N, C-alpha and C positions, 0 to 999 in steps of 0.2 A: 660893751657886750651886753645883750639883751638876754635876759633869761625869765623863765615863768616860775614863780614861787607858789606853792601850794602849802596851805597850813591845815593840820588835822586836829580834831578832839580839842583838848583844852586851849591849844594854841589858836585854832580858829575863833573859839569863843573869846579869848582875850584880845585878839587883834581886830575882831569885827568883820573879819572877811575870810574868805576859803582860798582865795588867790589874788595875785597881782602881777603884772608885766613890769619888769623894772630894767632900767638901763643902769648897769653898775660903772661905777666909776673905775678909772685905770687904777690897777693894784688890787682890786677884789677879784681874785682869781680861783679861789679854793672855798670849799664848803666853810670851812673856819673864817676866813675872812668874810664871807657873806653873812655869816651868823654875827660876827663882830660889827659889821656895817649897819645891819639891821637894828642891833642894839643901840647903836649910836645915832639912830635917826631918832630916838626918844621915845616918848609914849606914842601907842600902847606897846611897842616891841620890846622896850627895855624891861617893863614888868612882866610881859609874857613869857620871854626867854629867860628871865632872872628867877621867875617863881618855879620853875621846872627844873629839878636838879640835873638831869641828863636829857638834853632834846636830841633826838635821833634824826639822821637824814638819809634820803635817798637821791641819788641823781639818775635821771631817766630809768626810774623804776628799779633801781638796783640799789641795795643799801651802800652807804658810802663813809668811809672815814672823813675826819676833819681835813685831811690834806689832798683829797680827791680834787683835782683841777676841773674847773667849770669851762664849758665851751658855748659859743654862740647858739642860741636857741635851747639850751638845756632847760630841762624841767626839774627843779629841785624842791623835793618835798620835806617839811619839818613835822615831826611829831612826838608827842611825849612816848616814854616806853609803856608797852602794854603790861597791864597786871591782870593776873587770873583771879578767879574768885569761887 
C-alpha cells in the first residue's frame, strides 16, 4: 500500500523533510502500525517520534486515532500537540 506521509513543526525539523511517499510493508495498516514502522526505520524517525510525548495524526485531513485503518493513497499527517501561549 502506498501512502503520503506529512511531517509538521518539530517533526519536520527532526526528520529533515516535510513529506515522503512510502510503500508500506504488509501488516502496516493502521496509524499506530505506521508510527511504529517509521520508528523501526531508525534515525532520524526514532528520535523524532521518541522526543515528542504525544504525536498526533490525521488521515486525509481528519484527526485520527491510533486504530484508524489506512487505505491506498491515504495522506497521513503527523504533528506534535499545539501549545498556546
